[in-house]
C-alpha positions as semicolon CSV with decimal commas, in nm:
position;residue;x (nm);y (nm);z (nm)
1;M;0,000;0,000;0,000
2;S;0,151;0,332;-0,108
3;A;0,205;0,605;0,150
4;P;-0,027;0,906;0,126
5;R;0,115;1,196;-0,071
6;T;0,220;1,498;0,130
7;L;0,217;1,856;0,014
8;P;0,555;2,010;-0,063
9;P;0,689;2,220;0,228
10;W;0,722;2,531;0,011
11;L;0,354;2,537;-0,085
12;P;0,220;2,736;0,215
13;Y;0,480;3,006;0,151
14;A;0,394;3,018;-0,218
15;V;0,021;3,054;-0,150
16;A;0,079;3,319;0,116
17;A;0,318;3,508;-0,114
18;L;0,053;3,503;-0,387
19;W;-0,208;3,649;-0,153
20;L;0,039;3,914;-0,038
21;A;0,131;4,003;-0,395
22;V;-0,236;4,051;-0,481
23;G;-0,275;4,274;-0,176
24;W;0,021;4,491;-0,278
25;A;-0,111;4,529;-0,634
26;I;-0,451;4,643;-0,506
27;L;-0,326;4,882;-0,239
28;V;-0,025;5,044;-0,406
29;R;-0,260;5,224;-0,647
30;G;-0,350;5,453;-0,359
31;A;0,002;5,601;-0,367
32;A;-0,114;5,811;-0,660
33;H;-0,363;5,990;-0,431
34;P;-0,154;6,100;-0,129
35;G;-0,271;6,322;0,152
36;I;-0,628;6,433;0,209
37;P;-0,772;6,283;-0,115
38;Y;-0,643;5,937;-0,024
39;R;-0,913;5,828;0,219
40;H;-1,198;5,919;-0,016
41;W;-1,029;5,735;-0,300
42;A;-0,946;5,431;-0,083
43;F;-1,296;5,393;0,060
44;D;-1,456;5,428;-0,283
45;H;-1,220;5,166;-0,429
46;H;-1,216;4,935;-0,127
47;A;-0,838;4,968;-0,115
48;Y;-0,753;5,133;0,216
49;S;-0,424;5,103;0,406
50;D;-0,319;5,281;0,724
51;L;0,034;5,282;0,586
52;L;-0,064;5,531;0,318
53;A;-0,327;5,715;0,520
54;M;-0,118;5,784;0,828
55;A;0,203;5,852;0,634
56;G;0,011;6,089;0,410
57;D;-0,090;6,287;0,716
58;R;0,273;6,311;0,828
59;Y;0,550;6,247;0,577
60;F;0,448;6,297;0,216
61;H;0,490;6,675;0,231
62;G;0,855;6,658;0,330
63;G;0,822;6,653;0,708
64;R;0,946;6,377;0,932
65;P;0,813;6,444;1,285
66;I;0,963;6,225;1,557
67;P;0,704;5,988;1,707
68;Y;0,577;6,093;2,050
69;L;0,815;6,389;2,080
70;Q;0,674;6,580;1,782
71;D;0,390;6,354;1,669
72;R;0,107;6,209;1,875
73;I;0,058;5,845;1,763
74;E;-0,213;5,613;1,894
75;Y;0,010;5,304;1,883
76;P;0,285;5,162;2,107
77;P;0,651;5,247;2,025
78;L;0,743;4,963;1,790
79;L;0,448;5,031;1,560
80;A;0,538;5,400;1,569
81;L;0,885;5,304;1,444
82;A;0,734;5,088;1,169
83;L;0,536;5,395;1,059
84;W;0,827;5,640;1,086
85;L;1,138;5,460;0,957
86;P;1,023;5,403;0,594
87;S;0,986;5,780;0,562
88;F;1,366;5,800;0,534
89;V;1,364;5,597;0,212
90;P;1,359;5,829;-0,092
91;G;1,110;5,773;-0,370
92;G;0,773;5,909;-0,264
93;P;0,449;5,742;-0,148
94;A;0,479;5,429;-0,367
95;T;0,828;5,354;-0,237
96;Y;0,728;5,427;0,122
97;F;0,432;5,190;0,092
98;T;0,634;4,916;-0,079
99;V;0,909;4,924;0,185
100;G;0,652;4,897;0,464
101;Y;0,463;4,626;0,276
102;L;0,777;4,416;0,223
103;F;0,844;4,433;0,596
104;L;0,491;4,317;0,675
105;A;0,506;4,045;0,409
106;A;0,828;3,919;0,564
107;C;0,652;3,912;0,904
108;G;0,365;3,713;0,751
109;L;0,597;3,457;0,592
110;A;0,798;3,437;0,914
111;G;0,474;3,367;1,101
112;I;0,405;3,072;0,870
113;A;0,759;2,943;0,920
114;L;0,713;2,965;1,297
115;L;0,383;2,778;1,281
116;T;0,545;2,494;1,087
117;R;0,787;2,453;1,379
118;I;0,518;2,448;1,648
119;P;0,402;2,086;1,694
120;G;0,029;2,052;1,639
121;A;-0,026;2,396;1,483
122;R;-0,192;2,434;1,141
123;P;0,006;2,684;0,931
124;W;-0,253;2,673;0,652
125;W;-0,488;2,877;0,869
126;L;-0,256;3,173;0,814
127;A;-0,101;3,077;0,480
128;G;-0,423;3,000;0,297
129;T;-0,648;3,283;0,405
130;P;-0,748;3,559;0,162
131;A;-0,727;3,789;0,465
132;L;-0,356;3,824;0,381
133;A;-0,448;4,005;0,059
134;Y;-0,716;4,217;0,224
135;Y;-0,552;4,297;0,557
136;G;-0,179;4,232;0,521
137;A;-0,116;4,607;0,500
138;L;-0,440;4,754;0,629
139;N;-0,243;4,808;0,950
140;W;0,080;4,666;1,096
141;D;-0,075;4,360;1,266
142;L;0,144;4,101;1,093
143;F;0,439;4,241;1,289
144;P;0,308;4,170;1,643
145;I;0,152;3,844;1,518
146;A;0,501;3,726;1,418
147;L;0,629;3,826;1,763
148;L;0,347;3,634;1,935
149;L;0,419;3,321;1,731
150;S;0,792;3,359;1,803
151;A;0,716;3,377;2,174
152;T;0,491;3,070;2,153
153;L;0,764;2,868;1,980
154;A;1,021;2,980;2,239
155;F;0,789;2,866;2,518
156;E;0,734;2,532;2,341
157;R;1,111;2,485;2,339
158;A;1,141;2,557;2,713
159;R;1,299;2,901;2,670
160;P;1,088;3,114;2,904
161;A;1,328;3,411;2,908
162;T;1,324;3,429;2,528
163;A;0,946;3,393;2,530
164;G;0,912;3,674;2,785
165;T;1,137;3,900;2,578
166;L;0,934;3,837;2,264
167;V;0,602;3,890;2,442
168;A;0,727;4,226;2,571
169;L;0,833;4,326;2,220
170;G;0,492;4,217;2,092
171;V;0,312;4,420;2,357
172;S;0,528;4,717;2,256
173;A;0,374;4,686;1,909
174;K;0,014;4,586;1,998
175;L;-0,127;4,456;2,324
176;W;-0,259;4,119;2,205
177;P;0,064;3,915;2,236
178;V;0,016;3,938;2,614
179;A;-0,250;3,669;2,561
180;L;0,028;3,410;2,589
181;V;0,113;3,515;2,946
182;P;-0,183;3,373;3,149
183;P;-0,180;3,020;2,999
184;A;0,201;3,004;2,998
185;A;0,220;3,112;3,363
186;A;-0,053;2,862;3,458
187;A;0,140;2,583;3,289
188;L;0,466;2,672;3,463
189;L;0,294;2,683;3,801
190;R;0,143;2,336;3,765
191;P;0,333;2,021;3,861
192;W;0,352;1,826;3,536
193;H;0,498;1,513;3,387
194;P;0,739;1,587;3,101
195;S;0,694;1,386;2,784
196;P;1,005;1,197;2,670
197;T;0,908;1,283;2,314
198;H;0,915;1,658;2,376
199;E;1,178;1,686;2,650
200;P;1,404;1,379;2,651
201;H;1,661;1,554;2,873
202;V;1,415;1,568;3,166
203;Q;1,397;1,264;3,392
204;D;1,059;1,113;3,469
205;G;0,892;1,287;3,757
206;W;0,658;1,568;3,849
207;R;0,777;1,927;3,865
208;R;0,675;2,290;3,842
209;D;0,903;2,546;3,680
210;L;0,907;2,843;3,917
211;A;1,255;2,939;3,803
212;G;1,136;2,945;3,442
213;L;0,842;3,163;3,540
214;G;1,077;3,404;3,713
215;R;1,313;3,419;3,415
216;G;1,024;3,482;3,176
217;A;0,868;3,753;3,391
218;G;1,202;3,921;3,449
219;A;1,297;3,920;3,082
220;A;0,956;4,059;2,986
221;A;0,976;4,339;3,242
222;V;1,331;4,439;3,144
223;T;1,252;4,435;2,772
224;F;0,933;4,635;2,814
225;L;1,118;4,898;3,016
226;I;1,406;4,918;2,767
227;V;1,162;4,986;2,482
228;N;0,906;5,203;2,660
229;L;1,077;5,384;2,948
230;P;1,290;5,621;2,736
231;V;0,984;5,725;2,539
232;A;0,774;5,763;2,853
233;L;1,039;5,982;3,015
234;L;1,110;6,199;2,710
235;A;0,749;6,239;2,601
236;P;0,510;6,128;2,877
237;R;0,205;6,286;2,714
238;G;0,291;6,129;2,380
239;W;0,352;5,784;2,527
240;T;0,029;5,783;2,732
241;W;-0,178;5,900;2,435
242;F;-0,221;5,540;2,321
243;W;-0,381;5,452;2,655
244;R;-0,586;5,772;2,689
245;F;-0,710;5,758;2,329
246;N;-0,833;5,401;2,354
247;A;-0,980;5,438;2,702
248;A;-1,202;5,725;2,584
249;R;-1,341;5,555;2,271
250;G;-1,700;5,438;2,244
251;A;-1,837;5,152;2,035
252;E;-1,687;5,159;1,686
253;N;-1,783;4,901;1,423
254;S;-1,819;4,635;1,694
255;I;-2,102;4,418;1,819
256;W;-2,163;4,684;2,085
257;E;-2,310;4,910;1,818
258;L;-2,624;4,700;1,853
259;L;-2,694;4,908;2,162
260;R;-2,779;5,194;1,929
261;Q;-3,078;5,000;1,804
262;S;-3,253;5,060;2,137
263;P;-3,356;5,414;2,232
264;R;-3,306;5,331;2,599
265;L;-2,964;5,172;2,556
266;A;-2,821;5,385;2,277
267;C;-2,637;5,611;2,521
268;L;-2,433;5,313;2,642
269;A;-2,272;5,276;2,300
270;F;-2,101;5,610;2,367
271;D;-2,030;5,545;2,736
272;A;-1,660;5,460;2,742
273;A;-1,658;5,377;3,114
274;F;-1,943;5,127;3,075
275;L;-1,789;4,964;2,768
276;N;-1,446;4,946;2,931
277;A;-1,592;4,772;3,236
278;V;-1,800;4,520;3,041
279;T;-1,535;4,430;2,786
280;L;-1,270;4,404;3,057
281;G;-1,501;4,173;3,250
282;L;-1,552;3,946;2,949
283;L;-1,181;3,940;2,878
284;G;-1,110;3,868;3,243
285;A;-1,350;3,572;3,235
286;A;-1,171;3,431;2,929
287;V;-0,833;3,477;3,098
288;V;-0,947;3,307;3,418
289;F;-1,103;3,013;3,233
290;S;-0,797;2,972;3,011
291;A;-0,556;2,986;3,304
292;W;-0,766;2,740;3,506
293;A;-0,804;2,497;3,217
294;V;-0,436;2,513;3,128
295;H;-0,342;2,464;3,493
296;Q;-0,557;2,149;3,498
297;A;-0,444;2,019;3,159
298;A;-0,076;2,083;3,231
299;A;-0,075;1,791;3,473
300;G;-0,053;1,563;3,171
301;D;0,254;1,500;2,962
302;G;0,445;1,770;2,774
303;S;0,236;1,734;2,459
304;A;-0,095;1,795;2,640
305;R;0,063;2,079;2,835
306;M;0,180;2,263;2,526
307;R;-0,145;2,211;2,339
308;A;-0,332;2,353;2,637
309;V;-0,111;2,664;2,632
310;R;-0,176;2,714;2,260
311;L;-0,550;2,669;2,308
312;G;-0,555;2,906;2,606
313;T;-0,366;3,172;2,413
314;A;-0,596;3,135;2,114
315;L;-0,908;3,159;2,330
316;V;-0,795;3,482;2,498
317;I;-0,716;3,637;2,158
318;V;-1,047;3,541;1,998
319;V;-1,260;3,653;2,294
320;W;-1,059;3,976;2,318
321;I;-1,104;4,080;1,955
322;A;-1,465;3,956;1,936
323;T;-1,586;4,149;2,240
324;S;-1,368;4,460;2,201
325;K;-1,561;4,787;2,191
326;V;-1,361;4,885;1,881
327;W;-1,343;4,664;1,574
328;S;-1,115;4,705;1,277
329;P;-1,130;4,455;0,989
330;Q;-0,762;4,356;1,009
331;Y;-0,835;4,194;1,344
332;A;-0,929;3,895;1,129
333;L;-0,557;3,822;1,096
334;W;-0,541;3,758;1,470
335;A;-0,829;3,513;1,442
336;F;-0,645;3,319;1,173
337;A;-0,329;3,314;1,384
338;A;-0,537;3,188;1,678
339;G;-0,701;2,924;1,460
340;A;-0,356;2,808;1,350
341;L;-0,233;2,780;1,710
342;A;-0,549;2,596;1,816
343;A;-0,540;2,368;1,510
344;A;-0,907;2,446;1,454
345;P;-1,092;2,238;1,192
346;G;-1,126;2,320;0,825
347;W;-1,494;2,411;0,842
348;L;-1,415;2,694;1,085
349;F;-1,138;2,811;0,854
350;A;-1,390;2,820;0,570
351;V;-1,632;3,025;0,779
352;H;-1,370;3,286;0,858
353;A;-1,220;3,283;0,511
354;L;-1,564;3,388;0,383
355;L;-1,634;3,635;0,662
356;A;-1,305;3,824;0,624
357;P;-1,366;3,957;0,269
358;L;-1,733;4,020;0,346
359;D;-1,643;4,226;0,651
360;Y;-1,388;4,423;0,449
361;H;-1,623;4,519;0,168
362;V;-1,914;4,604;0,397
363;A;-1,688;4,813;0,620
364;F;-1,547;5,020;0,336
365;E;-1,867;5,051;0,138
366;T;-2,013;5,203;0,454
367;R;-1,739;5,467;0,441
368;A;-1,751;5,522;0,065
369;S;-1,873;5,853;-0,070
370;R;-2,157;5,658;-0,228
371;G;-2,267;5,559;0,123
372;L;-2,499;5,292;-0,016
373;I;-2,506;5,082;0,298
374;H;-2,613;5,385;0,500
375;Y;-2,945;5,349;0,318
376;F;-2,961;4,988;0,432
377;D;-2,850;5,001;0,794
378;A;-2,987;4,653;0,846
379;V;-2,719;4,517;0,609
380;Y;-2,436;4,665;0,814
381;T;-2,594;4,555;1,143
382;A;-2,658;4,204;1,013
383;E;-2,296;4,176;0,901
384;E;-2,175;4,276;1,249
385;V;-2,393;4,004;1,400
386;L;-2,273;3,750;1,143
387;R;-1,911;3,837;1,211
388;F;-1,962;3,805;1,586
389;A;-2,130;3,468;1,536
390;G;-1,826;3,345;1,346
391;Y;-1,595;3,449;1,627
392;F;-1,829;3,297;1,885
393;L;-1,813;2,964;1,701
394;L;-1,434;2,973;1,695
395;A;-1,412;3,067;2,063
396;A;-1,664;2,797;2,159
397;W;-1,469;2,529;1,970
398;I;-1,142;2,633;2,136
399;A;-1,304;2,644;2,481
400;R;-1,451;2,296;2,430
401;E;-1,112;2,152;2,334
402;L;-0,950;2,320;2,632
403;W;-1,222;2,187;2,862
404;R;-1,168;1,834;2,731
405;L;-0,795;1,858;2,794
406;A;-0,857;1,988;3,145
407;R;-1,106;1,711;3,227
408;G;-0,878;1,445;3,085
409;A;-0,578;1,558;3,286
410;A;-0,786;1,591;3,603
411;A;-0,807;1,213;3,615
412;I;-0,426;1,191;3,666
413;P;-0,342;1,215;4,038
414;I;-0,032;1,409;4,144
415;P;0,171;1,223;4,411
416;L;0,274;1,415;4,719
417;G;0,614;1,252;4,748
418;G;0,732;1,307;4,391
419;G;0,788;1,050;4,119
420;P;0,538;0,944;3,855
421;A;0,174;0,918;3,952
422;P;0,058;0,559;4,012
423;A;-0,179;0,556;3,715
424;L;0,082;0,701;3,484
425;Q;0,355;0,475;3,623
426;A;0,137;0,170;3,562
427;R;0,069;0,283;3,208
428;E;0,438;0,337;3,137
429;T;0,523;-0,001;3,295
430;G;0,267;-0,171;3,072
431;K;0,421;-0,007;2,768
432;R;0,768;-0,130;2,860
433;Q;0,646;-0,482;2,924
434;S;0,466;-0,498;2,591
């Protein structure tokens, strides 16, 4: 009987590169409309990129204001650098955009390479999605996604200090890479039985890695301070603008806009304090569940432990972006990264691969000068509900898998005196005898 044929290892990169090339060809046309005219052109042509929009506000007239010191930017420092540094390359808007796009494309391909090295992940979730063409350069999200995946791989390879450093760099670009921290910490705090397959250098026995947790936390704190403290000291108002700007925002393009459909509740859609409290509560619930489930599941062997961490990270990300008071279409890229980490099934990939382009076109037709969807508010509202339903399905699937891992590991007792648990020891003895 012949062995099943496997796909060539270069194929995911080729497919992703094709999507990214299509995205560049669509978006680079906007370089011919720099400055104020750009947004109107981009919305009308469904070809918007923050790279061109934000650089057009700042750099295309010859200026080069320094982020935070001379220019208030609503992003953390590393994304501010990604916005600012290409402005030094001569050649005008098209060159600026292409340099930034090549950087983001490299981050996307690096993310796929990292996923291929994470046991149990499904790189095709990121490589095969049309969201790369639509959202690869809508904002700079592929950069922190690559940092999150790098941190996950470092944790898988028992390098907590490296993982902590990469998480801190990711948080210094966008906040979402911090999603790795609760499940990773829960796994390190749980006595667990290392798998010979994953960690052959570790002798059989039960342990918790408090030293690893300390190294990871210390590396993260030092890295975050190195990146952020100079900016915070030199330009405190500029550095805190990211936090103040986002804290004051109301519901924007998110499921919370449904509140506007009720005359009694409409005011809550603009109540930043209310939205902050509710969304933080939902995120907190996801974090607590993920940490608890990972803590339970981490009692198993190394394979179950690492899968639980990936599932916990993915769940926090999906719940975070789904329930956020502000929604931007490129958040879809985070969902595909989460689906890859969770190894979610193909039918969920298909759902999100269809939702991502739909969300893009509805979002930008709403902003087009034609304003057609404004005459059909039900279309825009229905699409928000449909999008949320897709994210709810993904989150529910991840939570179910995490629950199953936790329940399965709960059946393994942890001995007080060290050494393998009786049930596990009996199982291993049976394997050796057979």
